[in-house]
N, C-alpha and C positions, 0 to 999 in steps of 0.2 A: 780603889786606892788611887789617890792623885799621884801625878808624876813627882811632885815634890816629896810626898811621903815615901814613895818608892825609892827615890834617890837617897833620902835620909836613911832608910833601912839598908840600902846597898852600901852607903858610906860606913855605917856601923859594922856591917859584915866584912868589908874590906879591911877596916882597922883591926877587927878581931883576928882575921886571917894573918895580917901582918904581925901581930903579937905572937900568934901560935908559931909562925915561921921563925921568928926571932928566938922563941923559947926552944924550939926543936934544934935550931942551929947552935945554941949554947950548950947543948948536952955534950958529954964527953965523946959519945959516938952517935952523931945524928943519923937518923934513919933516912937515907936518900930517897926511898920510895915515898915516905910520908911527906918529906920536903917537896918532892916533885908534885904530888897530889895537891898539897896546899897552895903551891905557887900557881898551878894550873887553874885552880878554883879562884884564886885572887885575880888572875888575869881575866877570867870569864866575868867576874863581878865588875872589874874595871871597864871591860868592853861594854857591858850592859849599861853602866853608868854613862859612858860616852854616847851610846846609842840613844838613851833617854834624853840626854842634854841636847843632842842634835835634833831629835824629834821635837823637843820643846821649843828650840830656836826656830825651827821651821813653822811651827804653829803660831808664832808671834809675828811673823812677817805679814 
């Protein structure tokens, strides 16, 4: 899998997590454990995207 295709997949995953977080947050009684888990995963995905971008920038120098 190329870096660009991996980044694209991660962007989709990040957007999906963002939607799930918003949906959970709109519930009358949001589950704080679920919200925490989703937010941690979203952060992990974002960090991986940044790592790949930095790696990609380093390889183009």
